[in-house]
Each structure stands twice: as C-alpha cells, then as structure tokens.
N, C-alpha and C positions, 0 to 999 in steps of 0.2 A: 436303738435306732427306730424312728417312725417308719411305718409301713410306706408311707408316700414320700420317702426321703429323695428318691431319684426325681420324682415330679417336682419337689420343692427346689432341688438343685437346678433343675431346668428353669423353673420359674425365676430363680435368683439370677442365673446367667442372662435370661431374657430381660429381666429388669434392668440390668446394669450395662447391657451391650450397647455401645455406642452413645452412652448418655452425655459424654463430652464431646461429641461430634455434631458439627453443623451439617447433618446429613439430609437426605431427601425428606424424611419425616418432618424434621425441624423447618426445613424450608417451606414445605406445604403449610405448615402451621403458621409461620410468621411472615410469609410474603402474600402480597395480593396475587389473586389467581393469575392474571395476565403475566405479571412478573415471574412468577414460579414457571409458567410455560416457557417463557422465553429462556430462563436459566437452563430448564431441562433441555431445550433444543441446543443451547450452546454445548452443554456437557454431553449429551448423547451424539450430537452430529458433528460436533467439532466447528460449529459455525462461529464467526467472529463475535465477541462479547459486544453487545449493545450498550455502549457507555452511558445512554440516556437513563438506564435503570440502576447504575452503579450506586447512586446516593441512597436509593430505596433498600437495595441488598445491604448496603454497609450499615444502615442505620438499624435494620432487623438484626444483623449479625451482632452489632454492638449491644443491643438491648438483651439478646439472648446470652452473650458472653458475660454481661455485667450481672444477669440473674445468676450465673454460675460463680460469680465472686471475682470476676476478671477486672482488673485495674489497668491492665497494659496490653498492647497488641505488638505482634512482631511479624515481620515478613520472614518466614523460615526458608531458607535456600540451601543449595548444595554446591558451595564452590569446588574447585578442583583439587580440593585437599583430602577428598575421601570421606569427610565428615560433614555435618550440618553446621550452619552458622545462623545467628539471630542477633538483632538488635531490638531493644525493648523501648517503646514509647507509651506513655500513659495516655488514657483517653482524655486528659485534662487539656482544655484550651481556654484562652482569654478572649473576651469581647473588647470592642473598642473602648468601652467605658471602664474596663479594668475588672469586670465580673468574671469569675472562673465558672465554666460550664463543661459538661461532658460531650465530647464531640468525636465522630468518627465519620469521615466523609467518604464519598465514592473514590476520590482521588487518593486517599490514605489507604483504601482497600486495593485499588488497582496497581498503584506504583509506589515504590520506595526507592531510596537513593543511599545505599551503603558505600563505603569507600572502596572502590574496585582496585585501587593500586596496592592494597595491602594483602591480597590473595594472589596464589600462583596465577600468572597469565601467559606464561610461555612467550613473552614479547608481544602479546596483544595489547598490553597497556604499558606505558612508561611510568615511572614512580610519581612524575609530577602530573600524570593525567588520571586524576582521582575520581573522576565521576563514573559511576556505574548504576545500573537500574535493576531492581527487582520488579517482576511483572506477576500479577496474581494468576495461579494455574487453578482455574475453577474446577478442573477435572478430577482434582484431589481435594477432598472435603477439609474445611478449616476445623480447628478443634481447639478446646481449651485444655491447659496442662498446669499443674501445680508444681512449683519449685520452692521447697520450703513453705514459707507463708505466702508467697507471691503466686497469683493465679494470672496467666496469660493467655490471651487469644493468639493461636498459631495459624498463620496464613501461608500455605504452601505457594512458593513462587519459583519462577524462573530467575536467572541472573545473567545480565547481558551488559557489554560495555556500552560506552557512549555512542559508539559506531554501530551498534547492533549485533556485535560479535558474542558468541556464546562463551561465557566465562564460567560456566557450571557443568553439571552432569545431566540435569534434568532437561535443558533445552535440546540437546542433541537426541535424547531418547524421545521427547515428543515429536520432533522432526521424523524420526525413524518410524514411529507409529502411523504418521501421515503418510510416509512413503510406502509402507506395507499396505495399509488400507487401499490406496490408490490402486495398486498392482493386483491385489487379491481380488477386488471388486471386478477387475477386468476379467479374471479367470471365472468368477462366479457368474457373470453376465453371459459368458459363453456357454456355460452349463444351463443357461435358462433361469437362473435365479434373479428374478427382478424385484423382489420384495426386500431383499437384505440392503441396507443403506450404509452400514459400517462394518468393517472388520477390525478387530483388536487382538492384541496379544495378551496372554495371561502368564501370571508367574506365581509360584508357590514356593518360595525359599525354605530349605531346611537349614536351621541355623545351629551349628555346632559350637560349643564352648566349655571351658574348664572353669571350676571353681576351686579356689584355695582359701585357707584360712588367712585373715588379714594379718595376724601376728606373724605369719611366715613371711607374708608378701612384704611387710614393713621392714624386713631385714635383708631384703635382696634388692640392691640397687638396679641389678639386671631386669627385674620384673618391673620396677617403678618406671625406668626410663625407655626400655625396650619392649616390654610385654612378654618376653621370653627368657628362658634361663640361659645364660652364656656359659655357666658352669653347672656341673651336677654328675657325680658318679652313677652309673647304672645301679638301681636298687636290686636287692636279692629277688624281689617279686615285682613284675610289671603287669602286663596283659596276658601272660602266657596262659593262664587257666581260663580264660575267656569267661570269667565269672561276673564281671561288671556289665556287660552288654545285656540290656534289658533286665538288670537286676532290680532287686527291691531297692526303693528309694529310702535313703536316711531320712530320719524326721526332720532334721535341720534343713535338708535339701527340699523335701516336699513342702515344707512351710515357706520357703524361698519360692518355689515354683507357684505355690498358690497365690502369693502376693503378685507375682509377675503376670500371671494369668488375669487376675482381677484388674490390674493397672491396664493391661492391654486390651482387654474386653471393653473397658470403659473408653478407650481411645477408638474403638471400632476395629481393632485388629483381631482377626479370628483365629487366635491361638488355638490349636486343636491337639497337636501330638506333643508330648513330653516323655522322655525317657533316658536311662543310663545309656551313654555310648560305650564303644569298645575300650578306650583307655580308662584307667581308674581316674576319677576326678573329672571326667568328662561327660557332658550332656548334650541333649539336642531338643530344639523346640521347633514346630513347623505349624504354619497357618494353613487355612484353606486358600486355594489359589484365588486370585483376583486380578483385575486389569493391571498390566505390567507397571503403569506409572504409580498406580496406588501401592502396588506391591513393593516397589522400590522404597517409596516414602515410609510404608509401614515397617519394612525391614530396618530402616534407619532407627525407627522408634523401638523396635525390638531390641536392638544393640544397646540404645540408650537406658531403656528400662532394666535390661539384665544387669547393667553396670550399677545403677543407682539402687537397686533393690538388693543387690549382692551386699553392698556397703551396710544397708540397715540390717543385715543379718550376720554381720562380722565376717564377711567374706569378700573376695574380690573376684570378679568375672574376668577370665583371660580370653581375649578374642584373637590372639595371634595365631597364624596359620600353624606354628610348631612351637609351643611354649616350653614343651620338655622333650629332651631327645631320648630315643629308645622306645617311645610308645606313639600311638597314632596322633597326628596332627588334627586340625579342625578345618573342616571345608564349610561350604554354603552351597548345597545342591540345588541348582536352579531348575525347577519343573517348568517348562515353556511349552505353550501351545498356542493355537489360533482360533478364535471364536467369532461368529457374527451376532449382530445385535438382534437376530430372530431365533437365537438359541442354538446354533449348530456348531459344534466343535469340529473344525475342519481336519484335525488329525484323528477323528473317530472313524475306525473302518466302515462302520455303518451297516445296514441290514439289506439294502437294496442295491441292485447293480450300479445304477446311476451314481449313488452316493459313493460306491466303491471307486468308481473311475475317477470321480472329483477327488476323492481322498488320495488316490496314487498320484494325481497331479501334484497335490501340495506336499506329498510325502517326498516325491522325486525333487521338488524344487528345494527342499530342506537338504536332501543328499547332495545335490549339485552345489548349493551354497556352502556347505561345511567343507566339501572337497576343495572347491575353488578357492575359498578364503580360510583355510585352515590356519594358515600363520597369523592371520588378523585375529582369529578367534583364540589362539594361543595367547597373543599378546594382550588380550582383554583381561586376562587373569594374571598376567606378569607382575611379580613383586619379589622383593629380597626374601620376604617371609615365606612366600609360596614356593620358591626354590628348594627350601628344606623338606617341602611335603610331597610335592609332585614325583610321582614314580617311586616312592618309598614303601610300596606295597602295602599302602593304606590309602592311596588316592591314585587317580588314573595317572598313567605316565604323560610325558610332554607330547607324545604322538597323539594327534586328534584323529580318531576314528569313530565310526558309528556302529553301535550293535543293534541290529534289526531283528534277531531271532530267525529260526529256521524258516517259518512260514514267509515272512516278507521277503527274506533273502531269495528264496525259491521264485517268488513273484517276480522279482527284479531280474534274476538271472534268465527266467524265461523271456521277459521283455526285451532283454540285451540280445538273446538268441533268436528272437521273433518266433519262439517255439510255442506250440499248442499242447504240450506236454502237461500231464495232470499235476497240479501243485499239491503240496502236502497238506493243504487245508481241504483238499477234495474238490473235483470239479475241474473244468478246462478253463484255462486262463487267456482267452482272447479278450483283449482290453475293450472291445466295442461295448457301448453302454448297455446294450441289451443282453450281453452274453457272459459278463463277468459275474462269477458267483459270490454270494455273500461271504464275508470274512469274519472269523471269530474275533470277539473283542479282545480277549488276552491270548494274543498269538506268541507272547514271548515270556521267557523266564526274566529274571533280572540279572543283569551282568554288573557287578559291583566294581570291576576293573576297567570298564569302558568309560571314555571320557564323555561321550554322547550317546545315550542309550534311549531307545524307543521303549516306552513302558505302558503299552496299552492305548492310550489316547493323547500322549505328549512325549515330548523328550526331556530326558533329565540330563543337564550339563552339569558334571560333576567336578570340574576343575576349578571354579572359584574357591578363593580362600575364605576364611571365616570373617575377616574384618572388612572385605571388600565392598565397596558400592556396587549394587547389581545393575545400576543404570548403565555402567560401561558394557558389560557383556550382553545385556538385552538390547542395547542400542545397536551393537554389532550384529546380533542374531537378526533383528527386525530388518536391518538394512541389507544384509547379504541375502536373506530370504526374498525380500522385495525385489533385489536385482535379479535373481533366478526367475521369479515369477514374471517379471517384466519380459524377459527373453522367451519364456514359454508363451505367454499372452501374444507377443509378436508372432511367433510362429503359428499359433492357432487362428489368430485373426486373418492371417494371410490365406488360410484354408477355408474361409467363408465362401459358401456356395459349392463346395466340394464334400468329400466324405469326411465329416468331422470325426467319426469314431477312428477312421484310419489315420487321421492327422494326430489324434490323441496317442495311438498306439506308436506311431513313428516318433513322435517327440519324447515319450516316455522311454521308448527303446534306446534312442540316441543318449539320453541322460544315463540310463542303466549302464550302457557300454562305456560311456566316457568316465563315469563317476563311481562305478561299482567297486573300484579299487579302495575306496574309503570305508567300506563295509567289512567289519570283522567281528565275529561272534565268539571268538575264543578267549583265552587267558592273555590279556594285556600285559600282565607282569612278565611273561615269559621271555627268555632270550630268543627264542625262535621268532616270536612275533616282531621283535626289534630287527631282526634280520629280514623277515618278510616285508615289514614296512618299508625298509630301505630299498628292497627289490621292486616294491610297487611304485616308489617314488614319493612317498609320503614324507613331509617334513618332521624331523626330530630335533625340536628346539629346546635344548636341556636347560637353558639359563635365561634370566631376565634380560640381560644386556643384549644378548643375540636376538632374542624375541622382540624387543622394543625396535630394533633396526628395521623390522619389517612392517611397522606401522604406516611409514611413508612410502611403501612400495607404489610404484606409478599406478598399478591396477587398483590399489585401495583409494588413492587419491581421486582417481577418475569415478570409482564407483560411488563414494560419498558425494562427490560433486554432482553426478548424474541424477541422484535422488534428493539434493538439497538437504542432506544431513549435516555434513560439515564442509566448509570451505577448505580449499588447500591451507590456507593460514591457520585456520582453526585446528586443523589436524596436526599441522607441524608444530603448534603450540603444545598440544597435548603430548606429542612425543617427547618435547623437551621437558615438559613438567614431571612426566613419569621417569625420565632419565635422571633428572635432578633428585627426585625423591629416592630413587635407588641410591645414589651416591651419598645422600644425607644419612639414609637409614644404616648403611654400612658403616659410615664415620661415626655416627652416634654409638653403634654397638661396640666399634673398636676403642672408643675413648672410655665407654663404660667399662669394657674389659680390662683396659689398662689400669683404670682407677681401682677397681676391685682387686686385681692381681697385685698391685703394688702396695695398696694400703691395708688389704685385708688378708689375702691368701698367703702372700710371701711372708708377711710378718707372723702369721699363724704357724707356717710350716718351720720358720727359723726358731720360733719359741719352743715348738715341740722338740726339735733337735737338740736344743739346749737342755730340756727336760730328761731326754734320753741320754745325753752326754753325761749329765750329773748323776743319773742312775748308774751309768756304767762305772763311772769313777768310784761310786760308793760301794759297788760291788766288788771292784778289784781292791779297794781299800780293806775290805773284809776278809781278802785271801781267796776269793773265787775269781774264775775267769768270765767275764761278761761277753761271751760269744754272742748270745742272742742280741744284747743291746748293741753290740759293735755292728753286728750284720744290719740291724735296723737302721743304725745311724748312717752306714754306708749307703744303704738304698735312699735314706732321706736326702742326704747331701747330694747324691746323683740327681735325684728329681728336682731339688732346689736349685741346683746349677742349671738343669735343663729349662726349668721355669724361667729363671733369670735371662737366660740366653734367649728364649722365646719371646719374652716380654720386650726385650731390646730390639728383636727383629720386627715385631709388631709396631713398636714406636717408629722404627725406621720406615717401614712401609706406609704408615700414617702420614709421617712427615714428607715423604716423596710424592704422595697423593696431593698434598697441598700445593705442590709447585706445578702441577698439571692443570692447565686452564681449560683446554678443549673438553666439553663434557663426556663425549664418547670415549675419548682416551681415559679420561679419569675413571669412568664406569668400568671400563676394561681392567684398568690397574686394580681397581677395588675388587673386582671378581678374581683376578689372577693373582694377586699378592696379599691385599689386605685379608680377604677371606681365608686364605691359605694359612696366613700367619696367625690368625685368630684360632683356627683349628689347632695348630701346634700349641698354643697357650693353654687352650682348653685340655688338650691330651695330658699335659705335664700337671696341670692343676688337678684334674680328675683323679689321676694316678694317686697324688698326695692325699686327696680326700679319703682314700680307701685305706690309709695307714695313719694318718694324724688321729691323735685323741679327740673323740667326738666332743669332749669338754672343751677343747681348744679351737676346733674348726669353726670359723666364723659364720657359716651360712647354713640355713636350714637345709636338710637333706631331701632328696626326692621322696624318699619313704614317708617323711613328715607331710610333704606338701601334697602328695598324690592320695594318701591313705587316711589322713587326720582330719576329718571333717566333723 
C-alpha cells in the first residue's frame, strides 16, 4: 500500500463528492452572476422565487444534466405513501414546423402536473378530481441519477392539490421550518442578535437495516410482500454473545458498503459512519447532519440506494422495523438541532454567560414542547411495524420522555425552585445574563433507552422506525418547538423596559416547574419507570391505533393552524391515511400468512407426519416397538391440529374485518383480533419448524438468513 494512500482516498472522495448534484459550485459556474445571486437569496433567505429568472436557470440546469448524459427530467416528490414518486419526461420538444429540439423551460422546472387522484389524499381529492401540481423546491438541490442505462435529472418538488392543499410530506415540513424560523428569530432579537436573518433545523438520521442473501429472500413470500418474516423459530444463536455489534465487516458486506458510499457521495449525501449493528445481519449508515429538508430528501436517497446496491451484490436490504422476531429491530435515530445562518447552534451550551442563558431558553422550549405534545410526537412514528419494535428492550418504550443528564437536570431543578444552589457543573446558577457560568460541552452520557435524549448539542429522537419518512417527525418537532418559542417570546416581549434577566429567569422557572415531569435520566425499560411515568401523568400509548387517535386532538389542530403548518382539513386527511395504511398493512400480512400456512407449512407438516407414520409401521413390522416414532407422531398431529384450527380462526378474523366499514372500528378489530390470531398461527407453525425434517420444511430458517452472507 502506498504511503500516501490516505491522502489518495481523500482526494478520491473529494473528486466524486456531489459530482451529480446541481449544487452551489455548479450554479456559480453555469449561471450569470446576477441570476446566481438571486437564486442564493431565495435559497438562503426563503424569499419567493423570481419567476423571471426561471428560464435561465432551467436552461443552465438542462445543459449541465445533458453533459452528464441525461435524456429525461422528473419532478421528484413525496406523496403520502411514505416513499418517493417520479414521472419522467424527455427533453425532446417539437417546433411548429415539425423539427425536434432539446428544450427545458422555466415552466417545466417550476411546475409539473402528476395525477393527484391516484395517491392517498384522505378525502382531500375525489377520484374524478385528478389535477395536482408539483412545485420546485429550490432549497433542495437537483441531481442526476442513472437507472440502468437511463440518466434522469431529478428536481425535488412539493406536491399539492388543485386547491393548494398539501398532498405530500415535504410541504408541511417546509411550512414548519418557516414557523420555527419566525419564532426563533423573535427570541434571538430579544437577546440582541440583529445579525442573524434565518434559523433552520438540522437533522442527521442514523439508518439501520438488515441484509439477507437473495436466494433465501426469494423463497419467503412474507419477506417479498411484507418486508418481515411472519414465521421463524428462534435460532440456537441470536445476538446473545454481542459479537456482531461493531464487529469486523464480511468482505461481501464491505464491498456492498463501498458501492453504497460511492453512489451516495456522488449524489451529495455525506455518508460518514458505517458499522455492524447489534443483531446478526444488521448494519447502520449515518450521514453528517444538514438542513432538515435536505436531510429528509437525502434519507430517501439512502434507502433507495441501499436497496438497489444490495440487489447488485446478490442480497436484499430489509428496512422493516422488525424483520426478525427475537433480535433487535431497525430504527432511524433522528439527530435534531437548531442553527442560525451566522453559524450558531442554538442547542450548543456555549462558553459565555449570555450564550448560556439563550441556550437555556431554547432548551426549555424543547422540554415544554415535548411534554405538551408528547402524544403527537408519539403518533409521528406510529405504524404497524413499529408496534413490534417500540418497548422491546431494543428501542425506546412508547412513553415519550427526555434525557438531559445530571448537569442540565440539576439546572432545571434549580430554575424550578428559584434556587441559587451550586449546580453540578460548579458555580452558582442565577439565570441572569451576567451571572450564569459556562457549561461544559459534554454534560451527559448517552442514554440508549430514552426516546428523546440530549447528546451534547442536539437531541436524538430514537423512536422512528427504519422505513419511516423523516419529514413527518421533523415537521412535528419544528411545529411544537415553534409553538413553545412563540409563548416564551410573548412573555419576554411583554417584559420590555423592565428587568429582562428577571423575566428570563421567571419564564424558565415556570417551564421547569410545569414540564420537568417529562425529564427522566434512568432506565426507560424498567417496570419502575412505567409506574413512575403513570404517576407523573405521562401518556403511555402502546399501539398505533390508540396513537393515531391523538393526531386530531383539538390542541393539535389549533397548534398546526396557529402556525400555518397544516389546516384542519389537511390534518384530518393525514389521520385517515395513516389509519388506512395500518389496516392495509395488517390485512396484507394476514393474507400472506394464510397463503403460506395453507400452501407451504401445513402440507409440509402433513407430509412429514406421513414419513414418520411410514417409519413407525416399518419398525413395527420388523418386530420392534416404535415408541419414539409414535411419540413424535402424536406431537406432530397435535401441532398440525392446532395449526389448522388457528388458521381457521385467522380466516374468520379476516373475514369479519371485511364487514366493518368504519375505519377506526376496523383498525381496532385488526389490532385486537387479526393480530392476535396471527400470533397463534405463528406459534403453532414455529413449534412445527422445530421438529419437522429440515429437508421437508419449506422456508429458509433464521440461522440461514441471519448468519449466511
């Protein structure tokens, strides 16, 4: 290996990073100076796009994309399906005299018109009302991407109805960033910051996933249709030895990761961390944090690239929250913070007293927001898949609480008490701007059981499941923190002309007293915490159906309306869509389970019982007593009978579900009856797997899928 190999690697990454992105460097090169400055102002300050420059920008973007080999363009948007959507159009156009030319106008760039009625709308659109619009989001860079031999220019866009209602995940997220920016600037102005013009949130999602060999995947209908195993006996070895976590990468996996990184770097995604996760066959990739809107777009690209590259390596990437029972599921830890355009992380404790007081205001705003809107935050991660993961001693429980660590908890307790007692960080904690001591940067350990943990200069929201679009949780976080900041700003603005330091102390003390109940630094998995959380009055919403009911609580409707993030109509539509998705997910799983049980598992078990019966008859014909054979046969027949009865019960539960028209009632039936019936079918089938001849059992076992890569 050459002595300068590290330098060569750095140069290589530098050479390819963002080469397929219409980023700032490319814009500066391809746009006239005045047009470039206008675009930067729109991106940086959130000003309205000057349509007069659209044709110039579109032409430059087209020329750049064609240089990259692009023949088509697409408006890339995020309908309320949880995944992305795209319709491709070529750059070809015809003139009046019939000539074919290459064209991409400002109109093509700014607006598209996909069919709005074919996506989930929650009643916002009728089937016959097909018109919908995609609108260019210039704050998220366009990029080119190859699919097979086709190279396409991808333009990130929002998606709305003919009447302007949001039909996607991006639009509410963008609205929420505007709301938080407005309220955060009010706070900063009160602290004398007149230079900052914009506050934005940042995110850095840690993406967990599983890899399985495609030859096993292809033999599992449950993995193909549901993304998780509906059957599978516990293997003799799981994750007990803790030997997979941060373990050495297998060569095949390392090769896969190398290709993933290269593809993501070319798309401007700053993939940084990669490692083996806790469960066998489980891995993680994490980027450097960036603006939340871009981070959410990038995470969609990460999931797509993981899936596509895995197939090229003869593997399948599983992004379900719980693909395998008995080992850890996969989450997507959302590292969230607030930053200013002049380079200040508002959740950085800081080294000066003034910064500390400002930090505590933003910190307390988050504490107040999470406590006030805990049910809404819980609902933002609710899904049928995440119900298998949350609270399973591998992810946070369904109780939303905040881990602050001893130092900051002590600070808030002193604020609540109005105390001048010494804090654990040393020094006295009067919150007056001139008397608060500097706080250490790393004031906390890491609490892996907490749902919302402060980790030095950001919060790590650990509840989202692996396949979730992060636009939803981040929209909630932005909105509820904006709401808290608005209340604090109202109080402090009323104190103008008085003692500002005293007003800050009083405001923070009130928040600490009212919302300190949400802070917990201990073991969130313990029974004691469940009891303590109940005593504190914290909601413990254990399942998706109950969680989704809380989305349209009056206080949530009012909060979203107050900040212009979601209209009541848009919010109710999202509740309906999520409820329908839960019903459909459970129904698909139940039908898949019935198909596998009837066509694969039951026939295999019956076949093996015949083999055992024949063997018993031969032993008896030879003059010996087939005690072992008959005992095994009795066990087999008992389990086969139980499986058959459980299948019938599941069929009945599914049939009854079809007769329930009201969505909420049908979702409750799915949770209370279909899911329970599925568990019984699995129990019988998994017991059979443990005794049926491996040569006869039709499904790849957990040992094969988890360990054979």
